[in-house]
N, C-alpha and C positions, 0 to 999 in steps of 0.2 A: 204636466198634469198636476192640478192642485189636489192635495190630499186633505182629509178632515183635520181640524185643528188638533194639536197635541194637548190632551186634556189633563189638568191637574185635579186636585181636590175640588177646586172651583175654577172653571174655565175662564181665564181672564182675557180671552181673545175678543169677547163681545159677541152678541147675537149676530149671526150672519157673516162674521168676518172670516174670510177664507184662510185655510191653513197654508203653510209654506210648501212650495213645490220642490221636487227632487228629494223627497223623504226616502228613508231606507226602503229599498225594494219596490218603490213606485215605478210603474212602467216608464221607461225612458230616463230614469234617474241615472246620473253619471256613475259609472262603476258597477251598476246593478247588472245581474245576470239572471236568467229565468229560474234557475234552480232546477229541481226535478220534481216529479209527481209526488215522491215520498218526502222531499225536503225542499219545499218552496221558499223563496225569499220572503221576508216579512214585508207587509204592506206599509207598516208605519210602526211607531213606538208610543209608549205611554209613560209619563212621569207623574208622580204624585208630589205636589209642593204644598206648603202651608196655604190655607185659604185666605189668610189676611196678610197684607204687607208684601205680597209677591205680585208684581205687575208684569204680564207677558206682552212682548212685542214680537209679532210675526215678522221675520226678516224678508219681507216682500216690498219692493219699492213702491208698489201701488197701495200698500197697507200701512206701513209704519208712519207716514206723515199724519194720518188721522189718529193713530194711537198716541203719537207724541203730543199732538195738539190737546187731546183729552187729558193726558197726564199733566201737562203744563197748566191747563186751566184748573185742574183739581188742586195742584200744588199752590197756586196763587189765588185760590177762591177767597173772595172778600178783600183782595188787595187790588186796588184800581190804579195805583200810581207807580207801577213797576214795569212799564213796557220794555225797558232795556233788559231787565233781568229775565223777563219771560222770553225775550228774543234770544238771549244768550243760552238759556237752558234748552230752548228748542233747537238751536244750531248745534249745541254740544251733543244732544241726543241723536240728531240726524247724522252727525259725523261718526258717532259710535256705531249706529246701525249700518251705515254704508260700509264702514271699514270691516265690520263683522260679516256682512253679506258678501263682500268681495272676497273674503277669506273662506267662504263656504258655510257661513253661519246660517242656521235654520230658524232659530228663535233665540231671543234674549229676554231674560228675566231681570228686572230691577227690584231690589229688595230694600224696603224701608220699614223698620219695625223697632219696637222697644224690647230689650231683654234685660231683666234685672234693673230696670229704670235707666238703662243706657241706650241712647239712640243708635241704631245699627244701620249701616249702609253696606250692601253687598250686591253681587251680580252673579248670574249663571248664563253662560253662553253655550249653546248646543251647536256643534259644527259637524257637518257631514264631510268626511274625507274620502273621496273616490280615488280609485287608482285605474289607470288605463288597462283595458282588457289585455291580458297576457303578462302584465307586470307582476312579478312575484311579491306577494304581501309578506313582509317579515313577521315572524311570530312575536307575540307579546313578550314571551320569555327572552327572546334575543334582544328585543328593544330594551327590556328592563336591565339585562346584563350590560348593554352598552352604556346606559345612563348611570348604572352603579359604578362602572369604571371611571366615569367623570366625577364621581363623588356625589351624585344626586340621590335623594331619598326616593327610590322607585322600586316597586315590587308588583308581582302579579297576584291578585286576590280573586277568590271565587265569589261571585254574586249571582242573584237569581237570573239575571239576563245573560250569564256566562262569565268567563274570565275577563278581568279588567286589569289594565296596566294603570296603577295608581301612583301618582306623584304628589308629594307635599313639599312646598317650598315657599320662600319669601323673596320679595323683590323690593327695591327702594321705592319710597312713596312717589306717586305721580305728581308732577309739577302742577301747582294750582289747587291741590286737594286741601292744603292747609294743615297737613299732618306731617309729623316728623317720624312716625312709626312706619316700619316696613309693611307692605301689603302681604297678606297671607293667601296662599293659593292651594287649591285641592283639585287635581285633574284626574279624571277617570276615562280611559280609552277602551272602547269595546269593539270587537269584530262584529260587523253586521252579519248574521247567519246567512250562509249560502250566497254571499255576494263577495265582491272584491273590495268592499268599502269598509270604513271604520267610522264610529260615532264617538265624538269627544265631548265630554261634559267638563266645562272649565268654570270653576267657582273661584271667586276672589272677594276679599273684604279688606278695607283699610283699618278696621277696628281691632287693633292689636290686643287690648285688654280682654277681649272675648274670643280670641283666635281659637282656643281649644274647643269652646262651646260651639262656635260656628262650624268648625271642621266636623264635629259630630253631626251637626245638622246637614251639612253638605253631603256627608257620607250616607245619611239616611235617605236623602233624595236619590243619590246614585243607586242605592240598594232597591229603590222602588221601580227602576227601569224594567219594563217588560216589552217584548216584541209583539206586535199585533199581526196575526196572519191575514 
């Protein structure tokens, strides 16, 4: 079942574009269970993102090709002699969308904006993590303890949408990005209320000089998460 688009400050899905299927609590969603009359599962969720510079791609194979085509045309507006560059960008975005979708991704935000005069690139991937009916879902606290034993920066924090397992970490730069700086990551994992599923918000940016500022921005988006009944 298709659910309504997940709406930010400005809905970037475009008029009439369907939302992603299998959202938290949607009937038939993997890992969802009916809940009870007093505690039903949420139908969907809502995130608030900046109105400018954040482009949303619904991770639906019937939707993302149109969205990618629009983004590529906007990126190369006024440039008529770069068909190969446009094709490469289109293919790269398609690979990212397909990989995210195959991993349970619901939506992908691509960020392109200026902060303090510095061009910023970043992304947010929202992933639904279902668990088979009957499989015990580990507590966020237990997961945090396991990660801490491995030396990871992981802790459970209280947020408006409930407790979240938050991780902050860095990884080597991706090949082909042209950067020698590590990528900065901020992950927030939430239990979807009254279901056996979890929702993961994965933020990342290669812009090391603004890592602290962007982490604060990522955290503010995670704090905006609310469940829609």
